[in-house]
OpenMM code with the backbone's topology and positions (N, CA, C; nanometers):
from openmm import Vec3, app, unit

residues = "UNK UNK UNK UNK UNK UNK UNK UNK UNK UNK UNK UNK UNK UNK UNK UNK UNK UNK UNK UNK UNK UNK UNK UNK UNK UNK UNK UNK UNK UNK UNK UNK UNK UNK UNK UNK UNK UNK UNK UNK UNK UNK UNK UNK UNK UNK UNK UNK UNK UNK UNK UNK UNK UNK UNK UNK UNK UNK UNK UNK UNK UNK UNK UNK UNK UNK UNK UNK UNK UNK UNK UNK UNK UNK UNK UNK UNK UNK UNK UNK UNK UNK UNK UNK UNK UNK UNK UNK UNK UNK UNK UNK UNK UNK UNK UNK UNK UNK UNK UNK UNK UNK UNK UNK UNK UNK UNK".split()
positions = [
    Vec3(10.0967, 6.3314, 15.3469),
    Vec3(10.1941, 6.2446, 15.2865),
    Vec3(10.2714, 6.3231, 15.1810),
    Vec3(10.4011, 6.3111, 15.1881),
    Vec3(10.4863, 6.3878, 15.0967),
    Vec3(10.4919, 6.3215, 14.9600),
    Vec3(10.4879, 6.4058, 14.8590),
    Vec3(10.4962, 6.3565, 14.7217),
    Vec3(10.6429, 6.3584, 14.6794),
    Vec3(10.6995, 6.2403, 14.6646),
    Vec3(10.8395, 6.2291, 14.6280),
    Vec3(10.8487, 6.1930, 14.4795),
    Vec3(10.8482, 6.2948, 14.3951),
    Vec3(10.8483, 6.2708, 14.2505),
    Vec3(10.9887, 6.2495, 14.1959),
    Vec3(11.0920, 6.2908, 14.2674),
    Vec3(11.2286, 6.2771, 14.2175),
    Vec3(11.2742, 6.1316, 14.2137),
    Vec3(11.2218, 6.0461, 14.3016),
    Vec3(11.2673, 5.9075, 14.3051),
    Vec3(11.2121, 5.8258, 14.1883),
    Vec3(11.1035, 5.8715, 14.1265),
    Vec3(11.0435, 5.7980, 14.0158),
    Vec3(11.0995, 5.8394, 13.8793),
    Vec3(11.1790, 5.9443, 13.8743),
    Vec3(11.2329, 5.9919, 13.7468),
    Vec3(11.3523, 5.9059, 13.7059),
    Vec3(11.3622, 5.8839, 13.5767),
    Vec3(11.4744, 5.8129, 13.5201),
    Vec3(11.5541, 5.9127, 13.4384),
    Vec3(11.6852, 5.9135, 13.4602),
    Vec3(11.7652, 6.0109, 13.3861),
    Vec3(11.7631, 5.9779, 13.2370),
    Vec3(11.7857, 6.0769, 13.1527),
    Vec3(11.7758, 6.0559, 13.0070),
    Vec3(11.8737, 5.9498, 12.9547),
    Vec3(11.9921, 5.9421, 13.0133),
    Vec3(12.0891, 5.8422, 12.9687),
    Vec3(12.0368, 5.7008, 12.9936),
    Vec3(11.9811, 5.6786, 13.1121),
    Vec3(11.9271, 5.5458, 13.1452),
    Vec3(11.8053, 5.5141, 13.0582),
    Vec3(11.7234, 5.6144, 13.0294),
    Vec3(11.6068, 5.5938, 12.9441),
    Vec3(11.6496, 5.5534, 12.8033),
    Vec3(11.7523, 5.6203, 12.7484),
    Vec3(11.8032, 5.5856, 12.6160),
    Vec3(11.8645, 5.4463, 12.6163),
    Vec3(11.9364, 5.4131, 12.7224),
    Vec3(11.9982, 5.2809, 12.7342),
    Vec3(11.8908, 5.1721, 12.7391),
    Vec3(11.7834, 5.1958, 12.8141),
    Vec3(11.6731, 5.0992, 12.8218),
    Vec3(11.6055, 5.0826, 12.6853),
    Vec3(11.5899, 5.1934, 12.6131),
    Vec3(11.5278, 5.1881, 12.4810),
    Vec3(11.6132, 5.1069, 12.3843),
    Vec3(11.7449, 5.1291, 12.3867),
    Vec3(11.8350, 5.0534, 12.2995),
    Vec3(11.8337, 4.9052, 12.3351),
    Vec3(11.8299, 4.8734, 12.4639),
    Vec3(11.8248, 4.7338, 12.5069),
    Vec3(11.6962, 4.6664, 12.4586),
    Vec3(11.5858, 4.7363, 12.4675),
    Vec3(11.4587, 4.6805, 12.4207),
    Vec3(11.4614, 4.6599, 12.2696),
    Vec3(11.5199, 4.7521, 12.1963),
    Vec3(11.5314, 4.7350, 12.0511),
    Vec3(11.6157, 4.6126, 12.0168),
    Vec3(11.7264, 4.5938, 12.0873),
    Vec3(11.8106, 4.4764, 12.0643),
    Vec3(11.7350, 4.3476, 12.0933),
    Vec3(11.6576, 4.3473, 12.2008),
    Vec3(11.5809, 4.2273, 12.2340),
    Vec3(11.4729, 4.1990, 12.1298),
    Vec3(11.4072, 4.3019, 12.0803),
    Vec3(11.3054, 4.2812, 11.9770),
    Vec3(11.3671, 4.2327, 11.8458),
    Vec3(11.4826, 4.2872, 11.8093),
    Vec3(11.5507, 4.2411, 11.6883),
    Vec3(11.5938, 4.0963, 11.7051),
    Vec3(11.6471, 4.0626, 11.8216),
    Vec3(11.6880, 3.9246, 11.8482),
    Vec3(11.5692, 3.8309, 11.8435),
    Vec3(11.4572, 3.8725, 11.8998),
    Vec3(11.3366, 3.7903, 11.8978),
    Vec3(11.2903, 3.7666, 11.7539),
    Vec3(11.2925, 3.8729, 11.6731),
    Vec3(11.2520, 3.8591, 11.5326),
    Vec3(11.3468, 3.7657, 11.4571),
    Vec3(11.4764, 3.7748, 11.4844),
    Vec3(11.5720, 3.6843, 11.4207),
    Vec3(11.5493, 3.5395, 11.4624),
    Vec3(11.5142, 3.5191, 11.5884),
    Vec3(11.4876, 3.3826, 11.6348),
    Vec3(11.3623, 3.3262, 11.5687),
    Vec3(11.2612, 3.4080, 11.5521),
    Vec3(11.1408, 3.3635, 11.4819),
    Vec3(11.1752, 3.3312, 11.3363),
    Vec3(11.2569, 3.4152, 11.2727),
    Vec3(11.2987, 3.3910, 11.1342),
    Vec3(11.3774, 3.2602, 11.1231),
    Vec3(11.4687, 3.2349, 11.2162),
    Vec3(11.5448, 3.1095, 11.2141),
    Vec3(11.4536, 2.9887, 11.2332),
    Vec3(11.3525, 3.0026, 11.3163),
    Vec3(11.2569, 2.8936, 11.3355),
    Vec3(11.1780, 2.8671, 11.2080),
    Vec3(11.1349, 2.9732, 11.1420),
    Vec3(11.0615, 2.9578, 11.0155),
    Vec3(11.1510, 2.8922, 10.9103),
    Vec3(11.2777, 2.9332, 10.9059),
    Vec3(11.3711, 2.8709, 10.8113),
    Vec3(11.3864, 2.7223, 10.8407),
    Vec3(11.3979, 2.6870, 10.9676),
    Vec3(11.4122, 2.5459, 11.0049),
    Vec3(11.2886, 2.4665, 10.9632),
    Vec3(11.1707, 2.5199, 10.9891),
    Vec3(11.0485, 2.4506, 10.9478),
    Vec3(11.0405, 2.4380, 10.7962),
    Vec3(11.0802, 2.5422, 10.7236),
    Vec3(11.0760, 2.5373, 10.5774),
    Vec3(11.1727, 2.4323, 10.5234),
    Vec3(11.2901, 2.4220, 10.5837),
    Vec3(11.3877, 2.3215, 10.5394),
    Vec3(11.3321, 2.1814, 10.5572),
    Vec3(11.2709, 2.1562, 10.6705),
    Vec3(11.2167, 2.0229, 10.6972),
    Vec3(11.0929, 1.9967, 10.6122),
    Vec3(11.0070, 2.0962, 10.5979),
    Vec3(10.8814, 2.0763, 10.5245),
    Vec3(10.9041, 2.0532, 10.3757),
    Vec3(10.9993, 2.1256, 10.3168),
    Vec3(11.0211, 2.1106, 10.1732),
    Vec3(11.1034, 1.9876, 10.1400),
    Vec3(11.1919, 1.9477, 10.2278),
    Vec3(11.2744, 1.8302, 10.2032),
    Vec3(11.3699, 1.8465, 10.0872),
    Vec3(11.4187, 1.9670, 10.0644),
    Vec3(11.5057, 1.9925, 9.9502),
    Vec3(11.6490, 1.9483, 9.9753),
    Vec3(11.6849, 1.9206, 10.0996),
    Vec3(11.8213, 1.8813, 10.1325),
    Vec3(11.8252, 1.7343, 10.1726),
    Vec3(11.9444, 1.6772, 10.1688),
    Vec3(11.9603, 1.5407, 10.2173),
    Vec3(11.9459, 1.5403, 10.3688),
    Vec3(11.9146, 1.4250, 10.4239),
    Vec3(11.8879, 1.4185, 10.5676),
    Vec3(12.0113, 1.4529, 10.6507),
    Vec3(12.1294, 1.4143, 10.6061),
    Vec3(12.2516, 1.4455, 10.6801),
    Vec3(12.2770, 1.5965, 10.6806),
    Vec3(12.2663, 1.6590, 10.5654),
    Vec3(12.2876, 1.8027, 10.5557),
    Vec3(12.1787, 1.8789, 10.6303),
    Vec3(12.0570, 1.8308, 10.6247),
    Vec3(11.9470, 1.8950, 10.6968),
    Vec3(11.9738, 1.8937, 10.8463),
    Vec3(12.0195, 1.7813, 10.8966),
    Vec3(12.0501, 1.7716, 11.0393),
    Vec3(12.1582, 1.8697, 11.0811),
    Vec3(12.2618, 1.8846, 11.0002),
    Vec3(12.3689, 1.9792, 11.0324),
    Vec3(12.3199, 2.1238, 11.0294),
    Vec3(12.2398, 2.1572, 10.9302),
    Vec3(12.1863, 2.2939, 10.9209),
    Vec3(12.0946, 2.3233, 11.0396),
    Vec3(12.0097, 2.2283, 11.0748),
    Vec3(11.9200, 2.2476, 11.1891),
    Vec3(11.9991, 2.2604, 11.3190),
    Vec3(12.1060, 2.1850, 11.3343),
    Vec3(12.1900, 2.1953, 11.4528),
    Vec3(12.2569, 2.3323, 11.4603),
    Vec3(12.3045, 2.3831, 11.3469),
    Vec3(12.3649, 2.5164, 11.3458),
    Vec3(12.2616, 2.6239, 11.3801),
    Vec3(12.1421, 2.6134, 11.3238),
    Vec3(12.0367, 2.7105, 11.3561),
    Vec3(12.0007, 2.7046, 11.5043),
    Vec3(11.9972, 2.5837, 11.5599),
    Vec3(11.9653, 2.5682, 11.7021),
    Vec3(12.0741, 2.6297, 11.7894),
    Vec3(12.1996, 2.6124, 11.7525),
    Vec3(12.3087, 2.6705, 11.8309),
    Vec3(12.3057, 2.8231, 11.8263),
    Vec3(12.2712, 2.8795, 11.7122),
    Vec3(12.2581, 3.0258, 11.7024),
    Vec3(12.1449, 3.0732, 11.7941),
    Vec3(12.0353, 3.0008, 11.7964),
    Vec3(11.9239, 3.0399, 11.8820),
    Vec3(11.9595, 3.0259, 12.0299),
    Vec3(12.0358, 2.9248, 12.0656),
    Vec3(12.0807, 2.9110, 12.2047),
    Vec3(12.1684, 3.0299, 12.2425),
    Vec3(12.2554, 3.0699, 12.1518),
    Vec3(12.3383, 3.1876, 12.1778),
    Vec3(12.2545, 3.3130, 12.1994),
    Vec3(12.1543, 3.3326, 12.1148),
    Vec3(12.0642, 3.4472, 12.1336),
    Vec3(11.9954, 3.4398, 12.2689),
    Vec3(11.9469, 3.3219, 12.3050),
    Vec3(11.8778, 3.3056, 12.4331),
    Vec3(11.9692, 3.3410, 12.5493),
    Vec3(12.0909, 3.2891, 12.5467),
    Vec3(12.1824, 3.3126, 12.6580),
    Vec3(12.2245, 3.4582, 12.6672),
    Vec3(12.2671, 3.5148, 12.5574),
    Vec3(12.3274, 3.6465, 12.5644),
    Vec3(12.2285, 3.7617, 12.5659),
    Vec3(12.1126, 3.7471, 12.5072),
    Vec3(12.0190, 3.8586, 12.5061),
    Vec3(11.9045, 3.8424, 12.6049),
    Vec3(11.8455, 3.7244, 12.6134),
    Vec3(11.7291, 3.7097, 12.7007),
    Vec3(11.7663, 3.6694, 12.8424),
    Vec3(11.8817, 3.6061, 12.8608),
    Vec3(11.9282, 3.5748, 12.9960),
    Vec3(12.0344, 3.6738, 13.0417),
    Vec3(12.0607, 3.7779, 12.9619),
    Vec3(12.1496, 3.8894, 12.9947),
    Vec3(12.2903, 3.8445, 13.0309),
    Vec3(12.3411, 3.7405, 12.9653),
    Vec3(12.4754, 3.6927, 12.9942),
    Vec3(12.5820, 3.7879, 12.9395),
    Vec3(12.5432, 3.8803, 12.8547),
    Vec3(12.6380, 3.9764, 12.7995),
    Vec3(12.6661, 4.0908, 12.8970),
    Vec3(12.5839, 4.1053, 12.9993),
    Vec3(12.5983, 4.2155, 13.0936),
    Vec3(12.7047, 4.1848, 13.1987),
    Vec3(12.7594, 4.2895, 13.2553),
    Vec3(12.8580, 4.2726, 13.3619),
    Vec3(12.7887, 4.2170, 13.4873),
    Vec3(12.8642, 4.1443, 13.5668),
    Vec3(12.8105, 4.0915, 13.6917),
    Vec3(12.7421, 3.9571, 13.6778),
    Vec3(12.7483, 3.8957, 13.5607),
    Vec3(12.6858, 3.7661, 13.5396),
    Vec3(12.7903, 3.6565, 13.5195),
    Vec3(12.9051, 3.6740, 13.5818),
    Vec3(13.0122, 3.5774, 13.5600),
    Vec3(12.9835, 3.4442, 13.6289),
    Vec3(12.9289, 3.4451, 13.7488),
    Vec3(12.9025, 3.3184, 13.8186),
    Vec3(12.7914, 3.2383, 13.7501),
    Vec3(12.6787, 3.2983, 13.7103),
    Vec3(12.5817, 3.2200, 13.6333),
    Vec3(12.6396, 3.1681, 13.5019),
    Vec3(12.7263, 3.2460, 13.4381),
    Vec3(12.7888, 3.2000, 13.3137),
    Vec3(12.8771, 3.0788, 13.3401),
    Vec3(12.9535, 3.0822, 13.4487),
    Vec3(13.0379, 2.9676, 13.4846),
    Vec3(12.9514, 2.8443, 13.5086),
    Vec3(12.8400, 2.8614, 13.5770),
    Vec3(12.7517, 2.7478, 13.6056),
    Vec3(12.6890, 2.6922, 13.4778),
    Vec3(12.6453, 2.7795, 13.3888),
    Vec3(12.5838, 2.7336, 13.2638),
    Vec3(12.6868, 2.6622, 13.1777),
    Vec3(12.8040, 2.7235, 13.1610),
    Vec3(12.9071, 2.6605, 13.0788),
    Vec3(12.9576, 2.5315, 13.1421),
    Vec3(12.9640, 2.5275, 13.2750),
    Vec3(13.0008, 2.4036, 13.3435),
    Vec3(12.8976, 2.2940, 13.3217),
    Vec3(12.7707, 2.3308, 13.3218),
    Vec3(12.6648, 2.2335, 13.2949),
    Vec3(12.6701, 2.1814, 13.1524),
    Vec3(12.6996, 2.2706, 13.0583),
    Vec3(12.7124, 2.2283, 12.9183),
    Vec3(12.8312, 2.1331, 12.9046),
    Vec3(12.9428, 2.1656, 12.9699),
    Vec3(13.0607, 2.0802, 12.9639),
    Vec3(13.0311, 1.9434, 13.0264),
    Vec3(12.9601, 1.9408, 13.1404),
    Vec3(12.9241, 1.8136, 13.2040),
    Vec3(12.8323, 1.7316, 13.1133),
    Vec3(12.7397, 1.7981, 13.0441),
    Vec3(12.6499, 1.7266, 12.9519),
    Vec3(12.7279, 1.6678, 12.8349),
    Vec3(12.8234, 1.7430, 12.7817),
    Vec3(12.9051, 1.6930, 12.6703),
    Vec3(12.9873, 1.5725, 12.7155),
    Vec3(13.0479, 1.5821, 12.8330),
    Vec3(13.1264, 1.4693, 12.8842),
    Vec3(13.0386, 1.3465, 12.9092),
    Vec3(12.9190, 1.3687, 12.9612),
    Vec3(12.8272, 1.2570, 12.9855),
    Vec3(12.7875, 1.1904, 12.8549),
    Vec3(12.7511, 1.2698, 12.7541),
    Vec3(12.7143, 1.2128, 12.6245),
    Vec3(12.8324, 1.1419, 12.5586),
    Vec3(12.9523, 1.1983, 12.5727),
    Vec3(13.0708, 1.1327, 12.5174),
    Vec3(13.0966, 1.0003, 12.5885),
    Vec3(13.0829, 0.9990, 12.7194),
    Vec3(13.1020, 0.8757, 12.7948),
    Vec3(12.9982, 0.7696, 12.7586),
    Vec3(12.8741, 0.8099, 12.7441),
    Vec3(12.7702, 0.7155, 12.7045),
    Vec3(12.7955, 0.6634, 12.5638),
    Vec3(12.8453, 0.7503, 12.4763),
    Vec3(12.8783, 0.7065, 12.3412),
    Vec3(12.9909, 0.6042, 12.3390),
    Vec3(13.0918, 0.6279, 12.4215),
    Vec3(13.2045, 0.5332, 12.4291),
    Vec3(13.1578, 0.3997, 12.4850),
    Vec3(13.0782, 0.4031, 12.5911),
    Vec3(13.0275, 0.2801, 12.6516),
    Vec3(12.9404, 0.2028, 12.5533),
    Vec3(12.8588, 0.2731, 12.4776),
    Vec3(12.7659, 0.2074, 12.3859),
    Vec3(12.8380, 0.1408, 12.2693),
    Vec3(12.9372, 0.2081, 12.2121),
    Vec3(12.9997, 0.1538, 12.0913),
    Vec3(13.1340, 0.0863, 12.1150),
    Vec3(13.1754, 0.0684, 12.2390),
    Vec3(13.3031, 0.0047, 12.2667),
    Vec3(13.2967, -0.1380, 12.2339),
] * unit.nanometer
topology = app.Topology()
chain = topology.addChain("A")
for resn in residues:
    res = topology.addResidue(resn, chain)
    for name in ("N", "CA", "C"):
        topology.addAtom(name, app.Element.getBySymbol(name[0]), res)
């Protein structure tokens, strides 16, 4: 059986690119954990009014959704245009559905 060692080698450029990608993912993960801790601290201490707390928590949640989409679901990479269209279309459909339910409820 022939030993094909050339097919298992990764060129140095690709190795560096993979290392940088892993560093970005670890930094993003650490930031998401930090945002979660901040959210828990805000709720646990109760230092803000309930309206302001809700807005801050919503902003923190939206930042975390952005991190999830762009770093962990690789939406920032080329070739992911169709999944991005589907995700954004689903978000738009959810917003329209919630808006419609809101109009029906309070009309």
